[in-house]
N, C-alpha and C positions, 0 to 999 in steps of 0.2 A: 701253880701255874702248870697245867696239865696240858693244855694246848697252845704251846707258844706258835705265834705268827713268825713263818720265816722270813728273812731278810728277802727285799726284792733282789732279783737278778739283775744286773745291769745290762741295759738294751744297747746292742751293736748298731742297728738301723735307726732310720728317721721312724719318729712317731707317727702311727696310723692313725691314731684318734686324739682330740684333745680331752681334757679331763672331764669335760660334759658329755662324753661318748659319741659324740659327732663325729663323723669322717672327714675328711681331707676336702676342702670347697673346692669347687669347680672354678673355672675361668669367669672373670667378669663380663666379659662379652664374647659373643658367639666369633668363631674364626672369620667370617665374610665382613664383617665391620672395620674401619681404620684404626679403632682403639685397640682391637687384638693384635695389630702388626707391631714389632718389637721397633724400637727407633733405627737399628740396621736396616731393617726391611724398608721400612718408608724412605729411609735416606738412598737407597739403591733404586726405589721406584724413582724418586728426584732425578736421580744419573739417568736412569733408562727412559724417563720423559724428554730430557734434555737432548739423549743419542738419537731418539726416535724424530725429534724435531730438526736435527740437523741433518738427517739422513734423508729427508725429504729434498734437499738441498743438495746434498753432497752422497751419492750413492757409494762411492769408494769407501765410505766410512765403514760399511758392511765387513770388510776385511780388517776392520781395527778390533783389537779387544778390551773393552772398557771395564776396569776395576775399581772395587772400592776397598781400601784397607783404612783401618784405624788410625794408625799415625803412619807418619813417615820413618823410615829405617835409615840407619847411617852404617852400612857394611863396609865398603870399602876404603881405602885410603884415598885421600883428596875430595873425598864427599864430606862436606860440613855446611853446616848453615849459618846464616850471618846472624849475629846476635840480636838483630832487629826482628826479623822474620821467621816463622815456620812455615814451611810450603805448603800450600793447599792442595797441591797435584803434582804430576810429572809425566814425562813420557819415556817410553821405551822404544828405541826404534827397532824396525823388522831387522832379523839377523837369521840366519841359518835354518830357513824355511819355518822360522815363527813368526807369527803376525807381531806388527805393532801394538804396544798397548798405552793406552792412556789410563792413568792412575788418579782417583779421587780419593782425598784424605779426608775421612769423616769427623772426626775429633777435631781438628783445626777449623773445620767448616762451621761446625755446630756452635763451638766457643765462640765465634765471631757473629752470629747471627741470634735473634730474640725470637723470628716466628718463623711459622711454616713458610710463608710467602717471601720472608726475606731470605730464608734457606734455600729456597727454589731457585731465587734470581742469584743468589752466589754461586750456588752449584752449576747453573747456566753458564755463568761467565767465568768458572774453572774451567768446564767441559770447552766452551769455546776458546779460552787462550790456549788449551794443551793441543787441541786440533789444529789452530793455526801454525804453533810450534812445529808440529809433526809434518802439517803440509808446506810449510814455509810460507806462509801468508800470513796476512794481519788481521787481527780477531775481527775487525769492522768488515773484510772479505768474507771470512767465513759465516758470520751473521750481521746482516745491514743494522739491525737493532741492538747489539752490542752497547753497553754503557749507558743505554736510554734507561731512565727508572723516572 
């Protein structure tokens, strides 16, 4: 045993090559195709499409911030969900120079839908309901096609 092989040093970073000597593989699809968009990006696009559809009828929506959050948070006292329903969206009225906000919760909406078309319809319903609450109107006033499917 004149030339013993020294033990391999433990690697601290990610592997750069697989065992066949090939490098890391690239993305499956180019960035400009819908397959390359993450679920969160695709969901944000659905919300943006819904907002743009409503802004044509209600120009004052340009002053409202629309946000997408993963799940609802319960921060303060007195904020509680009923045991039956997790909220799909919420509103925060304007105050102290900050614009009003409409929030759509991505994971609860995704769980309740099966396909992209169904998800787009539910996202639009949630956005319409939250805008109606913020403006003090009925959802049918905000979007006359509300509830039609």
